[in-house]
Backbone as CSV, one residue per row, in Angstrom:
resi,resn,N_x,N_y,N_z,CA_x,CA_y,CA_z,C_x,C_y,C_z
1,MET,9.995,23.292,-34.479,10.279,23.702,-33.127,9.251,23.131,-32.148
2,LYS,7.976,23.103,-32.569,6.940,22.560,-31.704,7.174,21.073,-31.451
3,ARG,7.650,20.389,-32.467,7.880,18.948,-32.326,8.986,18.678,-31.304
4,ILE,10.041,19.460,-31.328,11.141,19.283,-30.371,10.645,19.581,-28.953
5,SER,9.837,20.615,-28.800,9.282,20.943,-27.482,8.391,19.813,-26.981
6,TRP,7.594,19.260,-27.866,6.696,18.167,-27.489,7.496,16.937,-27.062
7,ILE,8.532,16.597,-27.790,9.377,15.448,-27.444,10.071,15.688,-26.106
8,ALA,10.567,16.883,-25.889,11.224,17.207,-24.617,10.242,17.092,-23.452
9,ALA,9.021,17.564,-23.658,8.003,17.469,-22.605,7.674,16.012,-22.304
10,CYS,7.550,15.195,-23.340,7.266,13.764,-23.140,8.387,13.085,-22.358
11,LEU,9.617,13.411,-22.685,10.746,12.818,-21.963,10.747,13.235,-20.495
12,CYS,10.411,14.484,-20.231,10.345,14.948,-18.836,9.263,14.201,-18.068
13,PHE,8.085,14.063,-18.671,7.000,13.351,-18.000,7.346,11.885,-17.804
14,PHE,8.033,11.286,-18.751,8.448,9.887,-18.620,9.380,9.725,-17.428
15,ASN,10.354,10.607,-17.296,11.286,10.530,-16.170,10.584,10.768,-14.841
16,MET,9.627,11.693,-14.807,8.904,11.958,-13.564,8.047,10.765,-13.175
17,SER,7.434,10.096,-14.118,6.588,8.951,-13.786,7.414,7.795,-13.244
18,ARG,8.620,7.631,-13.716,9.486,6.575,-13.200,9.932,6.885,-11.777
19,ALA,10.001,8.149,-11.416,10.466,8.542,-10.087,9.451,8.195,-9.002
20,GLN,8.202,7.960,-9.374,7.168,7.688,-8.383,7.085,6.216,-7.980
21,GLN,7.830,5.353,-8.601,7.782,3.938,-8.266,8.627,3.690,-7.024
22,VAL,7.961,3.309,-5.943,8.650,3.062,-4.684,8.464,1.599,-4.321
23,THR,9.548,0.898,-4.139,9.503,-0.504,-3.753,10.434,-0.703,-2.574
24,LEU,9.923,-1.356,-1.549,10.747,-1.634,-0.380,11.485,-2.950,-0.566
25,THR,12.690,-3.006,-0.067,13.450,-4.254,-0.087,12.934,-5.142,1.039
26,PRO,13.189,-6.448,0.965,12.768,-7.335,2.057,13.309,-6.897,3.416
27,ASP,14.529,-6.388,3.454,15.093,-5.929,4.727,14.344,-4.709,5.269
28,GLN,13.929,-3.806,4.382,13.165,-2.642,4.823,11.804,-3.065,5.371
29,ILE,11.156,-4.005,4.679,9.858,-4.495,5.151,10.012,-5.155,6.511
30,LYS,11.055,-5.949,6.676,11.301,-6.593,7.971,11.570,-5.558,9.053
31,GLY,12.227,-4.470,8.693,12.479,-3.403,9.656,11.197,-2.725,10.117
32,TYR,10.272,-2.483,9.175,9.007,-1.847,9.524,8.074,-2.786,10.279
33,THR,8.236,-4.083,10.080,7.375,-5.074,10.735,8.194,-5.940,11.679
34,SER,9.110,-5.323,12.392,10.055,-6.073,13.227,9.393,-6.810,14.385
35,GLU,8.212,-6.397,14.804,7.540,-7.080,15.905,6.912,-8.398,15.473
36,TRP,6.802,-8.639,14.176,6.221,-9.879,13.664,7.171,-11.034,13.934
37,LYS,6.675,-12.077,14.593,7.508,-13.227,14.953,7.192,-14.467,14.122
38,GLY,6.225,-14.383,13.226,5.816,-15.545,12.445,6.564,-15.682,11.132
39,GLU,5.987,-16.490,10.268,6.567,-16.787,8.959,6.400,-15.585,8.022
40,ARG,7.274,-15.509,7.007,7.233,-14.406,6.042,7.265,-14.933,4.616
41,PHE,6.741,-14.110,3.691,6.864,-14.395,2.268,8.297,-14.090,1.837
42,PRO,8.728,-14.583,0.664,10.099,-14.312,0.209,10.431,-12.822,0.084
43,ASP,9.415,-11.979,-0.161,9.685,-10.541,-0.285,9.684,-9.822,1.065
44,GLY,9.552,-10.561,2.165,9.642,-9.978,3.496,8.318,-9.696,4.175
45,ARG,7.203,-9.774,3.428,5.903,-9.499,4.033,5.525,-10.601,5.021
46,PRO,4.908,-10.234,6.150,4.475,-11.256,7.109,3.335,-12.096,6.535
47,LYS,3.379,-13.400,6.800,2.272,-14.276,6.420,1.240,-14.240,7.534
48,VAL,-0.001,-14.018,7.160,-1.094,-13.947,8.125,-1.996,-15.149,7.892
49,ALA,-2.474,-15.738,8.972,-3.342,-16.913,8.868,-4.621,-16.567,8.111
50,ASP,-5.116,-17.513,7.325,-6.328,-17.307,6.535,-7.532,-16.955,7.398
51,LYS,-7.579,-17.472,8.633,-8.739,-17.187,9.489,-8.853,-15.686,9.779
52,PHE,-7.718,-14.990,9.891,-7.758,-13.545,10.124,-8.210,-12.800,8.873
53,LEU,-7.775,-13.259,7.711,-8.200,-12.624,6.463,-9.691,-12.821,6.235
54,GLU,-10.210,-13.991,6.596,-11.647,-14.243,6.465,-12.436,-13.323,7.396
55,ARG,-11.929,-13.102,8.605,-12.604,-12.194,9.541,-12.616,-10.774,8.997
56,LEU,-11.527,-10.361,8.358,-11.455,-9.000,7.816,-12.447,-8.776,6.685
57,LYS,-12.787,-9.831,5.950,-13.744,-9.690,4.846,-15.120,-9.271,5.341
58,LYS,-15.428,-9.549,6.606,-16.761,-9.257,7.151,-16.845,-7.890,7.830
59,ILE,-15.737,-7.181,7.924,-15.726,-5.875,8.588,-16.171,-4.792,7.610
60,ARG,-17.084,-3.937,8.083,-17.519,-2.816,7.258,-16.429,-1.754,7.221
61,LEU,-16.427,-0.948,6.189,-15.418,0.091,5.995,-15.359,1.050,7.186
62,GLU,-16.517,1.468,7.676,-16.561,2.402,8.801,-15.941,1.782,10.049
63,GLU,-16.155,0.489,10.253,-15.569,-0.187,11.412,-14.046,-0.211,11.317
64,GLY,-13.554,-0.521,10.137,-12.107,-0.576,9.947,-11.443,0.764,10.191
65,TRP,-12.018,1.838,9.635,-11.440,3.160,9.845,-11.616,3.610,11.285
66,GLY,-12.708,3.206,11.937,-12.910,3.559,13.343,-11.809,2.993,14.223
67,ILE,-11.438,1.759,13.973,-10.356,1.130,14.736,-9.053,1.889,14.506
68,LEU,-8.772,2.231,13.258,-7.537,2.964,12.958,-7.523,4.343,13.617
69,ARG,-8.670,5.042,13.583,-8.724,6.366,14.217,-8.476,6.263,15.718
70,ASN,-9.026,5.234,16.347,-8.819,5.052,17.789,-7.365,4.742,18.125
71,LYS,-6.624,4.236,17.161,-5.205,3.942,17.373,-4.310,5.133,17.016
72,GLY,-4.916,6.256,16.603,-4.140,7.458,16.329,-3.850,7.726,14.862
73,TYR,-4.400,6.933,13.957,-4.183,7.153,12.521,-5.314,8.037,11.994
74,GLN,-5.186,9.346,12.207,-6.260,10.280,11.877,-6.279,10.691,10.406
75,ASN,-5.146,10.760,9.755,-5.071,11.328,8.410,-4.533,10.339,7.391
76,GLN,-4.945,9.111,7.478,-4.480,8.096,6.538,-5.437,8.029,5.358
77,PHE,-4.912,7.586,4.220,-5.746,7.435,3.030,-5.384,6.148,2.322
78,GLU,-6.382,5.439,1.875,-6.183,4.250,1.050,-7.322,4.238,0.048
79,GLY,-6.991,4.227,-1.211,-8.010,4.229,-2.243,-8.324,2.832,-2.738
80,ASP,-9.277,2.741,-3.625,-9.653,1.499,-4.310,-10.219,0.435,-3.378
81,TRP,-10.900,0.834,-2.306,-11.565,-0.144,-1.458,-12.830,-0.601,-2.172
82,MET,-13.172,-1.857,-2.006,-14.372,-2.404,-2.630,-15.334,-2.872,-1.544
83,ILE,-16.622,-2.610,-1.723,-17.635,-3.104,-0.801,-17.999,-4.510,-1.262
84,LEU,-17.713,-5.500,-0.428,-17.965,-6.889,-0.797,-19.384,-7.323,-0.468
85,GLU,-19.929,-6.821,0.652,-21.280,-7.196,1.061,-22.058,-5.937,1.423
86,PRO,-22.751,-5.327,0.451,-23.477,-4.073,0.731,-24.648,-4.277,1.679
């Protein structure tokens, strides 16, 4: 009986973990980034010039969040940030 309960629990957790995978279609990405007028990747993401990405590498974490807070993004979260230049 314990084995059947364990298998049932594993199947439930497996189904729940699959439910958390969220992927946007290219059309959805284009809808969210409709103001972008430049080139896009095949999956719909906007292509950004390398010079802007290089500038972002030099911004400290506090500066980046400060800009977002000033734009009204008070309760946003993004994990796994890495400090490139301590």
